N, C-alpha and C positions, 0 to 999 in steps of 0.2 A: 455406358453404365459405370459409375464410380462407386466402389465399395469402401465402406468405412468400418474400422474396428474400434470399439470404445473400451478403454481400460478403466473400469470402475463404474458401478451403477448406483452411485450415491446421489446426493443432491444435484450436482452439476451433470454427472453422467446421464441420469434419467432425463434431465432437462435437454441435453443435446439430442437424445433419442426422440423426445417429444417434438422438438422444433423441426428436426429433419423429416419426421412423419407428417406433422400437422401442416407445415408450409412447403411440402415437397413440390407442389405444382409451381408455386412462386419461385422457389429456388431453381427448378429446372428451366423456367423461362429466363432467369437471369444468368444462368451459367451455360445453357445449351446442353446440359448433361443431367441425366437422372442420377441422384445420389441416394444410396441405400445403405443402411446399417446391416452388415452381414453377420458380425459377431460382437458379443458383449462379454467382457471378462469381469468376473467378480467371484469372491470366495463364497458368497452366500447364495442360497436358492431363493427364487421368487415365484413360488407356486401361485398360479392363477394370473400372473402378470403376462402380458403378451410377449414380453422379452424372453420368456422361458424357453421358447423354441430355438433361439439363437444364442442362449447363454452357454458359456464355457467356464470351467475352473482352471483350464490349462492354457497358459499364454502361447504355447507353441501352436495352438489351433489358429491363432491370429498371425503369429510370426511367419509360419510356414505356408500360409495361404497366399499364393501368388496373385489371386484375384483381388486381394485387399490392397488398395492403393494408399490410403491415408489412415493413420492411427491417431485417435483423439485420446490423449493421456489426461485423465481427470481424477487421478487416484488420491493426490495429496501426499505430502511427505517426500523425502528424498529417495528412499529405497522402499520397494523395488522400482519406483517410477523411473529413476535415472537409468537403471540397467535395462529395463524394458524399452525405454526410448532409444537408448544407444543401439540396442539390438535391432530395432525396427529401422533406424536410419541406415545401419550397416547392411540391412537386407534390401535397401532401395525403396523404403516406404517413407513418405513425408510424415512428420509428426506435428500436431497442433496440441497446445496445452493451456490450462489455466493455472498450472502449478508454479506459483512464484518461488517456492522454496527450491525447486530444482533449477529454475531459470537463474535465480540469484547465485546459487552455489555452483552449478554445473553448466550454465548456459553457454559460456565461452567454449567449453569442450564439445558440447552438442552442436553448436553452430559449425564448428570446424569439421566434425564428423559428417554433418549434412552436406557441407561444401565438397568434401572428398567423395561423397557418393551421389552427387548431382541431384540432391533432394532438398527439401526445406524443413527447417525447424521454426515454427511460428508460435507466438505467445502473446497475442493481443489481450487475451482474457486474464493475463497474469497481473495487469495493472489497471485499476479503475473500473472494473466491471464492464459495463456497456460503452464506456467512453473510448472512442477510437484514438487514444493518445499516441499509441505506437505508430499507427498509420500516419498521424499528423507529423510526427518527428521524422518518419521515413519518406514522406512525400512532400507535403505542403511546406514544411520548414527546412527542407534540405539545402536551400540557398542561404540560410541564416547561420551565423555563429551563435549557438545557444549560450546564454550567459547565466541564466538562473531558472530553477524550477521550484515551485512552492505549491503545496496543496493539501487537501484532505484526501487521504489515500485509503482509508479504511471505513467501510460502511457501518461495521459493528460499533466501533468506538464513537462514530459520529451520531449514531442512533442513541447510544447511551447518554452522551453528553447533551444531546438535544432534549431528551426527556428530563434529565436532571435540571436543565436550565428552564424549560417551559413549565414543568409541573412540580419542581422542588423535590423530586424523588431521590431516594438513596441509590448509590451505585449498585449495590447487591440486588435490590429489587428489580431494577431496570435490566440488569444482566440476565436474570431468570426469564423475564419476558422476552428478551432478545433471543434466548435459546429456544423458547417455545415457538417463536415466529420463524425460526430457521436462519436468523441473521448471525447468531453466534453458535460456535461448535460446543459440544459437550465439554470439551477442554478448551476454554476460551483464551488460554495463555498467549498464544501467538498474536491475537488481536489486542487484548487489553494491555499487554506489556510492550506493545509497539513493534514487535518483531515483524509482523506482516507489513506494516508501513515501511519499516527499514529495508526489507527486501525489495519493495516496490520502488523506493527512491533510488536504490542502488541500480536497479534495472533501467529506470528512466535516465539516470545520470550517465550510465554507460552508453545508452543510445544517443543522448544529447551531446556528450562530449567526445565520443569516438574512441574511448578507452575503457577497459574493464575497471569498474569501480567495485571493490570488494566490500560487501555489506558488513563483514566482520569488523571493519575499522570505523563504522559509522556509529556515533554516539546515539543511544536510544533510550527513551524513557516513555513509559506508558501512562495510563490514566487511573491506575488503581489507587493512587494517593489523592486524587481529586475528590473533595467533599462538597457538601451543600454550602458550607461556609466559604469555600473558595469561589463557588458560583456566585454567592451573594456579594463578595468583594468585587468580582468582575462586573456585576450589574451596577454597583455603586459608582464605577468609573466609566460607565457606558461601553462595556466590553462583554464579550462572551469568551468561553474557553473552548478551544478546538485542538485536536491532536493534529499537528502539522508536520509533514515531511518536507524538508527543503534541502536544496543543494545549490552551490554557486561555483562556477568555473573561474578560478583565479589564476594569476600568473604563477603562483607557487604550488598550485594543486587544487583539488576539489575539497571544498568545505561542505560537509553534509551532516544532517542530524534529524532526529525525530523527537519532538517535544510537545507536551501540552503548552499551548500558548494563549495569551490574552490577545484577542483580536477586537479592534474597535468595531462597534455595531454598524458603522458606515462602510466598512470594507465588504466587498462582495462575498468573501468567504464566510463572514458572520451570518449570512442569510442561507447558507447551505445546511439544511437540517435533515433529520431522519437518516435513512441509510444511503444518502446520496454522497457522491464524491465530487470534488472540483479541483482542477489543476491549472495553475498559471504557468505559462512558459514565456520567458523574456528572451527575445532574439535581438541581435544587433541591427537587423533590418526591419523585421516585422513588429518590433517592439513587444508589447504585452498582448498575449492571447489567452483566452480562458476556455477550458473544456469541462463540461458538466454532464453528469448522468448518474444513473443508479449504480451504486458500488457494491451492493450485496444482494443476495437472493438467488434462487434457483435459475429462473429463466433469464435474468439480465446477464449473468455470467455465462450461461450456456449459449446465449445469443452471440457473445463475443467469440466463443469457441467455433460456433458454426460459421461465423463471419470469416475466420481463418480458413476453414474448410473450403468455403466458396472461393476465397482469394486463391487458394492453392489450385483449385480446379480451373479457374479462369486464367491463372498466370502461366500454366503449363511449365512449372518449375523455374520460372524467372526468379532470380535470387533477390530477396529483400536486402536493403542496406541496413546493416546492424552496426557493429563497432569493430575496431581493429583488434582481433583476438590475440594479437601478438604484443599488445601494449597494455600496461597496467597504469592506472591513474594513481597519483600520490594523494591519498586521503589525509587531509590535514587534521592535526590535533585541535579540537575545539577550544582548547584553553586560550588560544590567540584570538578567538572570535569576539568582536565587539557587540555587546548585548545590553539590554535593560531587563531587570527582573522585578516582579512583585514579591516582596518577602513578608510573611506573617511572623510576628514575634510575640512571644509570651513573656510576661514579667510580673513581679510583685509590686514594683514601684514604677508607675507610669512615667514620672518626670525623669527618673534615672535612665529609663529605657530610651526616652526621646533624646536625652543628652548623649547617650552612647551612640545612637543612630546618627546624630548630627556630627559627632566627633569622628566616627569610623567611616561612615558612608558619605558624609557631607550633605545630608538630606535633612531639611527642616519640616517639610510637609508630610503629614501622616494621613492615613485613611482610617477613620474611627467609625466602625459600624455598631458601636454600643455593646460590644462583647466584653465581658469582664476579663481583665488581665491580658488583653491582647489588642494590637492594632497592626496595620500593614503599612508599608511604604514602597515606593518605586525607586530603584537605584538610578544613578546617573548611567549614561552609556559608557561602559568600561569593558575591558577584556574579561572573559569568563573566568580566567585564572585569578584575576585581581578580585573579582566579586567573591569567589570561593575563599580566598584568603581573608577577606573582610568578614565573611560569615564565620569563619573559624575564630577570628579575633573576638567577635562579639559573643560567641558561644562561650569562650574561655572567661568572659566577664560575668558569666552566670545566667545569661539570657538564653531561652530556648527558641530555636527556629522551628516553626510549625510546618511551613511549606515554602517552596521557592518555585515560582512559575514565570517562565519567560514571557516578556512583552514583545510581540511581533508588530513591527510598524510597516 
């Protein structure tokens, strides 16, 4: 008998409980062990819920119960999740989590504590929902030198952008629906401002490149500035807009970022819609591989948590391969990155605007969608720093820049 304690009985926590109960026979056949939830920690009461009999408001009831082997931390936020995880590991209990905030900020420390106490800290559910991307990086691709990672890492933002693209809806209206469906939190900031994707690309980069990649140094932009007009411009050049997390392992360090990007409709990422995620990994031997699956929702995320519980039971404390916790990657300033961008410009005199764009950016072709006093153009491939300098120059000439969206090729 393997006993589990669940920290948090919210969306993911209740999903973990449901899966372990509903699929208990299947799980027992696959692990050779019966897995049971012995305690659930939450500040709230759940009258009438079957979890009521094993509910506790005191973490010590889980921490000091020697019969509990594995702790599933699905609380969200850094504290008290980090402290509770640390205490469990020090007590000799393995910890599995879906909490990308803790993994991104404190993962290196928790991995070290787990090693010192001969237990595991596992976090498949922290990146990509049901996509087994961490398992792939730790097993199937371990013979490769990983060169690049790129993908849609947040189901909430992908759901919003998909609806805006397919139905012509406004950002605010789709966000409200996403919250009703459980794809977005009551406070959606972490998703829509790109912070969630930033933490995920930091975790994946650390795993792929073997050093700690600090998310605090990763350039991050969300989707709150994306409008129906931006979507229409994308369509006019056979593109869609997706929030992309990407990183590249270069000789000088790790280049990483999260940006709304224009993706050609022929690219596989352009076809990833709704709350789904997709991740491309480029290795020196395996070349390009793609991983696809549901990236948001109660049961998909919970299934990844339970997957880690099962792996822990089957592995008998065999240590996963993560990253060198004693080494930190040099995260490069994105000013040196070579990019192209779509720029929307507002003007009073169209001919003067076209002349200014040609003079400053060296671009003659414009995208005219018939909107009064504005057009768009795509820059040449130049350093991010150089493009920003040119935007500053044209702004000083009296032209207003309405939006700048990266073009990903």
